[in-house]
Structures are given as C-alpha cells and as structure tokens.
C-alpha positions as CSV (number, residue, x, y, z in Angstrom):
1,M,108.9,91.2,81.2
2,D,105.3,91.0,79.9
3,E,104.1,89.6,83.3
4,A,105.9,92.4,85.1
5,R,104.4,95.1,82.9
6,K,101.0,93.6,83.4
7,G,101.6,93.6,87.1
8,D,102.6,97.2,87.2
9,A,99.6,98.1,85.0
10,A,97.3,96.3,87.4
11,L,98.9,98.0,90.4
12,S,98.4,101.4,88.8
13,A,94.7,100.5,88.2
14,S,94.3,99.4,91.9
15,N,93.7,95.8,90.8
16,Y,96.0,94.5,93.6
17,E,95.2,90.7,93.5
18,E,95.8,90.7,89.7
19,A,99.0,92.6,90.2
20,I,100.2,90.1,92.8
21,Q,99.5,87.2,90.4
22,H,101.3,88.8,87.5
23,L,104.3,89.8,89.6
24,T,104.5,86.3,91.1
25,N,104.6,84.9,87.6
26,A,107.4,87.4,86.7
27,L,109.4,86.4,89.8
28,S,109.2,82.7,88.9
29,S,111.2,83.5,85.8
30,N,113.4,86.2,87.3
31,P,113.6,85.6,91.1
32,T,116.3,88.2,91.7
33,A,114.5,91.2,90.1
34,V,114.5,93.8,92.9
35,K,111.8,96.0,91.3
36,Y,109.4,93.0,91.0
37,Y,109.6,92.5,94.8
38,I,109.2,96.2,95.5
39,S,106.1,96.3,93.2
40,R,104.6,93.2,94.8
41,S,105.3,94.5,98.3
42,T,103.3,97.6,97.3
43,A,100.4,95.5,96.0
44,Y,100.5,93.3,99.2
45,Q,100.4,96.4,101.4
46,R,97.5,98.0,99.6
47,S,95.7,94.7,100.0
48,S,96.2,94.8,103.8
49,K,98.6,91.8,103.6
50,Y,101.2,93.5,105.6
51,A,103.3,90.5,106.6
52,E,103.7,89.5,102.9
53,A,104.5,93.1,102.1
54,L,107.3,93.1,104.7
55,A,108.7,89.8,103.5
56,D,109.0,91.1,99.9
57,A,110.5,94.4,101.0
58,E,113.1,92.6,103.0
59,V,114.1,90.4,100.1
60,A,114.3,93.5,97.9
61,V,116.6,95.2,100.5
62,V,119.1,92.3,100.4
63,L,119.0,92.0,96.6
64,A,119.4,95.8,96.2
65,H,122.5,95.8,98.5
66,K,124.0,93.0,96.5
67,R,123.6,95.0,93.4
68,A,124.8,98.2,95.2
69,V,122.2,100.4,93.5
70,R,121.4,103.4,95.8
71,E,118.0,104.1,94.3
72,L,116.8,100.5,94.6
73,I,118.1,100.3,98.2
74,K,116.1,103.5,99.1
75,D,112.9,102.2,97.4
76,A,113.2,98.8,99.1
77,Q,113.8,100.3,102.6
78,F,110.9,102.7,102.1
79,R,108.5,99.9,101.3
80,R,109.9,98.0,104.3
81,A,109.3,101.1,106.6
82,I,105.7,101.3,105.4
83,A,105.0,97.6,106.0
84,L,106.4,97.9,109.5
85,Y,104.2,100.9,110.2
86,F,101.1,99.0,109.4
87,L,102.3,96.1,111.5
88,G,102.6,98.5,114.5
89,N,106.4,98.5,114.6
90,Y,106.6,102.3,114.7
91,A,110.2,102.6,116.2
92,D,111.5,100.3,113.4
93,A,109.6,102.2,110.8
94,E,111.1,105.5,112.1
95,H,114.6,104.0,112.0
96,L,114.2,103.0,108.3
97,L,112.7,106.4,107.3
98,N,115.8,108.0,108.7
99,T,117.8,105.5,106.6
100,V,115.8,106.6,103.5
101,K,116.4,110.2,104.3
102,K,120.2,109.6,104.3
103,L,119.9,107.9,100.9
104,D,117.7,110.6,99.4
105,D,116.5,113.6,101.6
106,K,114.4,114.8,98.7
107,E,112.1,111.7,98.7
108,K,108.7,113.4,98.4
109,M,106.7,111.1,100.7
110,L,109.2,111.3,103.6
111,P,107.6,114.3,105.3
112,I,104.2,112.6,105.3
113,W,105.3,109.3,106.6
114,T,107.7,110.8,109.2
115,M,104.8,112.8,110.7
116,K,102.5,109.7,110.6
117,V,105.1,107.6,112.5
118,A,105.8,110.5,114.9
119,A,102.1,110.8,115.7
120,K,102.0,107.1,116.7
121,L,105.2,107.2,118.7
122,K,103.9,110.3,120.6
123,D,101.3,108.1,122.3
124,I,103.9,105.6,123.5
125,P,105.5,106.6,126.8
126,E,109.2,107.1,127.1
127,G,111.1,104.0,128.2
128,D,108.5,101.7,126.7
129,E,110.1,98.7,124.9
130,R,108.0,99.5,121.8
131,R,110.3,102.5,121.3
132,Q,113.3,100.2,120.9
133,V,114.6,99.5,117.4
134,T,114.5,95.7,116.9
135,I,115.6,95.3,113.2
136,K,118.8,95.2,111.3
137,D,119.5,97.6,108.4
138,I,120.0,94.6,106.2
139,P,117.6,91.8,107.3
140,D,118.6,88.2,107.6
141,V,116.5,86.5,104.9
142,N,117.0,83.8,102.4
143,V,117.3,85.2,98.9
144,P,115.7,83.2,96.1
145,T,117.8,82.0,93.3
146,A,117.0,80.9,89.8
147,S,117.6,77.2,90.7
148,S,115.3,77.5,93.7
149,T,112.4,78.4,91.5
150,A,113.0,75.9,88.8
151,K,110.2,73.4,88.2
152,S,110.7,70.2,90.1
153,A,108.8,67.6,92.0
154,P,110.4,67.5,95.5
155,A,109.0,65.2,98.2
156,K,106.5,66.7,100.5
157,S,107.8,67.9,103.8
158,Q,106.1,69.0,107.0
159,D,108.6,71.8,107.3
160,S,106.7,74.9,106.3
161,E,109.9,76.8,105.6
162,S,110.5,74.6,102.6
163,K,107.6,76.3,100.7
164,T,108.8,78.5,97.9
165,A,107.9,82.2,97.6
166,D,105.5,81.5,94.7
167,T,103.4,78.9,96.6
168,P,99.8,80.1,96.6
169,V,98.6,81.2,100.0
170,A,94.9,80.9,100.9
171,P,93.4,84.3,101.7
172,K,92.9,84.9,105.4
173,A,89.3,85.6,106.5
174,V,88.7,89.0,108.0
175,V,88.3,88.7,111.8
176,P,85.5,91.0,113.0
177,T,86.6,93.7,115.5
178,P,85.3,93.0,119.0
179,A,82.7,95.4,120.2
180,D,85.0,96.8,122.9
181,K,87.7,97.5,120.4
182,I,85.5,99.4,117.9
183,K,86.4,103.1,117.7
184,H,85.2,106.0,115.6
185,D,86.8,109.2,114.4
186,W,86.0,112.2,112.1
187,Y,87.5,115.1,110.2
188,Q,86.1,117.9,108.1
189,N,86.8,120.2,105.2
190,N,84.9,123.1,103.8
191,D,82.1,121.0,102.4
192,N,82.0,117.7,104.2
193,I,82.1,115.8,107.5
194,V,83.8,112.4,107.1
195,F,82.8,110.1,110.0
196,S,84.5,106.7,110.2
197,I,83.8,103.7,112.4
198,L,87.0,101.6,112.7
199,A,85.6,98.1,112.6
200,K,86.7,95.1,110.5
201,G,84.4,92.6,109.0
202,V,81.2,94.5,109.0
203,P,78.7,92.6,106.8
204,K,77.7,94.9,104.0
205,D,74.2,93.5,103.5
206,E,73.4,93.8,107.3
207,A,74.7,97.3,108.0
208,T,72.0,99.9,108.6
209,V,73.0,103.5,108.1
210,E,70.3,106.3,108.4
211,I,71.3,109.8,107.3
212,L,68.8,112.5,108.1
213,K,69.0,116.3,108.0
214,D,69.8,116.6,111.7
215,S,70.8,113.1,112.7
216,L,72.9,110.0,111.9
217,S,72.6,106.5,113.1
218,V,74.6,103.4,112.3
219,T,73.9,99.8,113.4
220,F,75.5,96.5,112.4
221,P,75.9,93.0,113.8
222,I,79.2,91.9,115.4
223,G,80.6,88.7,113.8
224,D,78.6,85.5,114.4
225,T,77.3,86.8,117.7
226,K,73.7,87.9,118.2
227,S,74.7,91.3,119.5
228,E,74.8,94.6,117.6
229,W,76.9,97.7,117.7
230,S,75.2,101.0,117.2
231,F,76.1,104.7,117.1
232,S,73.7,107.7,117.1
233,A,74.2,111.4,116.8
234,D,70.9,113.2,117.4
235,P,71.1,116.1,116.8
236,L,74.2,116.5,114.7
237,F,76.3,119.6,115.4
238,A,74.7,121.3,112.4
239,S,72.3,120.4,109.6
240,I,73.4,118.4,106.6
241,D,72.1,117.7,103.1
242,P,71.1,114.0,103.1
243,A,70.7,113.9,99.3
244,Q,74.4,114.7,98.8
245,S,75.6,112.5,101.6
246,M,76.8,108.9,101.3
247,Y,78.3,106.0,103.1
248,R,80.4,102.9,102.3
249,V,81.3,99.7,104.0
250,T,84.9,98.4,103.5
251,P,86.7,95.5,105.0
252,N,88.2,97.7,107.6
253,K,85.7,100.4,108.4
254,V,82.3,102.1,107.8
255,E,82.8,105.6,106.4
256,V,80.0,108.2,106.2
257,T,80.4,111.4,104.3
258,L,78.0,114.1,105.3
259,R,77.5,117.1,103.1
260,K,77.3,120.3,105.2
261,A,74.1,122.3,104.7
262,K,76.2,125.4,105.3
263,P,79.6,125.0,103.5
264,G,82.5,126.6,105.4
265,L,80.8,126.2,108.9
266,K,83.3,124.7,111.3
267,W,82.0,121.9,113.4
268,H,83.4,121.4,116.9
269,D,82.0,117.9,117.3
270,I,79.8,115.4,115.5
271,E,76.9,115.8,118.0
272,G,75.5,119.0,119.1
273,D,73.1,120.3,121.9
274,R,71.0,122.5,119.7
275,E,67.2,122.4,119.4
276,V,65.9,120.9,116.2
277,E,62.5,121.6,114.8
278,V,60.2,118.5,114.6
279,E,59.4,117.7,111.0
280,D,59.0,114.8,108.7
281,D,62.7,114.4,108.3
282,K,62.3,110.7,107.2
283,K,61.3,111.8,103.7
284,S,64.8,113.0,103.0
285,A,66.6,110.0,104.5
286,I,69.1,108.1,102.4
287,P,67.9,104.5,102.2
288,S,69.4,102.3,105.0
289,H,71.1,99.8,102.8
290,V,74.5,99.4,101.3
291,L,75.2,101.9,98.5
292,S,76.8,100.8,95.3
293,G,80.5,101.4,94.8
294,K,79.8,104.0,92.1
295,S,78.9,106.9,94.3
296,N,81.8,106.1,96.6
297,Q,84.3,106.2,93.7
298,E,83.0,109.3,92.2
299,S,83.0,111.5,95.3
300,P,86.2,111.1,97.3
301,P,86.6,113.7,100.1
302,V,88.7,116.7,99.4
303,Y,91.0,118.8,101.7
304,P,91.7,122.5,102.4
305,T,93.6,124.6,99.9
306,S,94.3,128.3,99.1
307,S,94.6,127.6,95.4
308,K,92.6,129.9,93.1
309,S,91.6,126.9,91.1
310,G,89.6,125.4,93.9
311,V,90.0,122.6,96.5
312,K,92.7,120.0,96.2
313,N,92.0,116.3,96.2
314,W,94.8,115.5,98.8
315,D,93.8,111.8,98.9
316,K,94.9,111.6,95.3
317,V,98.2,113.3,96.0
318,V,99.3,110.7,98.6
319,M,97.1,107.7,97.8
320,D,99.8,105.9,95.8
321,D,101.9,105.5,98.9
322,L,99.3,105.7,101.6
323,G,97.5,102.7,100.0
324,D,94.1,102.3,98.6
325,K,91.5,104.1,100.8
326,D,89.4,100.9,100.9
327,D,92.2,98.9,102.5
328,M,93.8,101.3,105.0
329,E,94.3,100.0,108.5
330,G,91.5,101.6,110.4
331,D,91.0,105.1,109.1
332,E,94.6,106.1,108.6
333,T,93.8,108.7,106.0
334,S,91.3,110.5,108.3
335,A,93.7,110.4,111.3
336,F,96.6,111.5,109.2
337,F,95.1,114.6,107.7
338,K,93.4,115.5,110.9
339,K,96.8,115.6,112.6
340,L,98.8,116.9,109.7
341,Y,96.7,119.8,108.5
342,A,93.9,120.6,111.0
343,G,96.3,120.0,113.9
344,A,99.3,121.6,112.4
345,G,100.5,125.1,113.3
346,A,99.7,128.1,111.2
347,E,103.2,128.1,109.7
348,Q,103.1,124.4,108.8
349,Q,99.7,124.9,107.1
350,R,101.0,127.8,105.1
351,A,104.1,125.8,104.1
352,M,102.0,122.9,102.9
353,L,99.7,125.0,100.8
354,K,102.5,127.2,99.4
355,S,104.9,124.4,98.5
356,Y,102.2,122.2,97.0
357,Q,100.6,125.0,94.9
358,E,103.8,126.6,93.7
359,S,105.4,123.3,92.8
360,G,102.4,122.1,90.8
361,G,101.8,119.3,93.3
362,T,105.3,117.8,93.2
363,V,106.5,119.1,96.6
364,L,104.8,119.0,100.0
365,S,106.7,120.7,102.8
366,T,105.8,121.5,106.4
367,D,108.9,123.7,106.9
368,W,107.9,127.4,106.5
369,G,111.4,128.5,107.2
370,N,112.5,126.6,104.1
371,V,109.8,127.5,101.7
372,G,108.4,130.8,103.1
373,S,111.0,133.1,101.6
374,R,111.4,131.4,98.2
375,T,109.4,130.2,95.2
376,V,109.1,126.4,95.4
377,V,110.1,125.1,92.0
378,P,108.5,121.9,90.6
379,E,110.4,118.7,91.2
380,P,108.8,116.2,88.9
381,P,109.7,112.5,89.2
382,E,112.6,111.1,87.2
383,G,111.8,110.8,83.5
384,M,109.0,113.5,83.6
385,E,109.1,117.2,82.7
386,A,107.3,120.0,84.5
387,K,105.3,122.3,82.1
388,K,103.9,125.7,82.7
389,Y,100.2,126.4,81.9
C-alpha cells in the first residue's frame, strides 16, 4: 500500500518515471490490483510509452470484469481508449469511448475525447480499413497471478513472452522526425500566439530560436545528418513583445509562445504581408539558446473565457487526462483546442463557457440545447463537495 500511495503521489506531481517504479513495486506484491494497473497505465501514457500504457489498461479491463465492478471497468476501458488514440487506432478508441458512455454517460472527460477522436476520423475516408474496429471488448491477455510474480530463479529462455510484467525495460531512444515529416501548427488566445513545430528528438543545445518584434526564426539539426530544418516568419502577422515571449524544446516538439503587442487582436496567419519599419530590432531579441524550464512552467498558455474573474487555464482543466504537455504526441493540446473552441460553432462555444463557469469547473458541455435553458449545477468528483464562494 505504501508503494501504491507513493506511486499515486508521484503521478499527481507529474513524476512519471518515479510513479511507474513505485507502482511496479506495488504490483509485485499485489499483481491483481486493478487500480494499480490503471494508475501505471496513466503514468506510461503521460511518459509517451503508449504500448506499455495499452498493455496495463488491457490487464486492468480483464481484472475489472472478473471483479464485476462497474466503476473499475469504466476507468480501465477509458485508459485503454486513450492509449489506442495515441497509437493511432482511432476507430478502436471511438468504440471504447462509446462503451465508457454506456457505463457512465456523465464521465466528465468523454466530450473532450469524443471530439478529439472524431476530428481524427474525419480525415480518414469512408471505406478505409482504418475505420474498422479491430479489438474485443474484453481483450485476450494473460492475467498475472500471485504465484507468477513470486521470487524464483527460473532458467533463462529465448522466449521473450516468458518475461514477467515487472522486468525492467530499457528506455527507447527518441527517433528524430525526418525532415519531410516535420509539421507546424498554431493557435491563439486573447494575449498569445502559440506556434508549435511537431518534431521529435530536437537537440536542446543545438536549437536556435530568434524572437524579434516583427519576426520569428527557428533552426535545428535533424538527427545525425548534417542537414538543418528551418522556419522563418518575416514579418509576423502583427507585432509582438519579445521580452514576454518564450520557447521550449520538448522530446516531441518545439513550442514558441509569442506575446501579442496588441492583446485582443485576432491573427489570421502566422506570417503577414505588412510593411515593417527598419530598426535595430536585434536589441530586443530573446537570446537564441534553450531557455530554462522555469519560465516554461510558470507561464502556461490560457484559453478564452467569458468569466468575470478572468481567463481560464484550460490546459489545467484537462491536463490530467490529456497527459503532460511536455509529452503529448505532436501538439495534441494545440490541435484539440483549435478545433474544439476556435473551430466550434457559436452555440458550442457558449455551451462550453456557460457549463464550465456555472459548474465551477466540474462540467464541460458542448450541447447548448442541454445547458442553455438551465443553470448547470456543480458535479464534483466522488468524495468531494462543491462549495459556494
């Protein structure tokens, strides 16, 4: 129990490797604990170890069905759906999200993940085999038993399947994204432009990012090759404040946050065709080296809201299930909010803002027909109580 508690505490603190180790220790003592597998699946997913996350979720599903506990079945299937989403199995993920809805249609994260999966499936043509469901509701997996994890000294075998679940696995090196596969994307809110380059394995100490009042340039080497990848926007669509702008290099992307010089101005593209006065703009440039993690942690991007108390940190609202923003596959956070809010209809936007504000952050709905004519009451998680301030 102590190891499990330490694992959950490390998971809450975003110390995913530590959480995995504690939960692995806990499972060596209690190999049929469903919650331990669900927690370790979450830690694996947020560490971008999606195959391991799926394996744990599938074991959790089988164990939960054996115990016939509806809540555990729902949680295990939900983690399984998320793992399949990150592995690119969108039809399977959609199928499991529908299963979760049947088990609990009030699951708060369902609307978000349903829209994420729908957005991916929208790009896959009808009739494509990727739209076919290929999984079983209850997967065929070997469930660990207490005897299978007992300490023993079996003879070594070449059969890789004989390895136990708690055998340490060497971390896989990040494979740099080829130049022709690198993509970039962006979204905006009232104050910032967040520009992301979806490239894995960018060396932090060799990336060059220059942020000026009217331009942005990014350059970094590609793997062990002698070639470089570069991006330049000169001029930007509108001026920015370089002193309050920043960037960060993560294992999966390079993210640049540009502070708008004129808050509230809506940009229509990253690059513009305006005339820029020639001046010594270099003086205000952010140094072209990797910034420390401090500034990145203290200034997460925020998203639109009509709340009188100010803008909402929507990343914080959904980060627990979307995964840590440093380990998302590509720029899932950017793409999701761009499609969910900026690309949503007026009624969907109103529904999101109304439900979230009135419920104190416990409900997020995109159905205006459901929330438009009523006051959305708080629905706090089990064991918690909503208070009025």
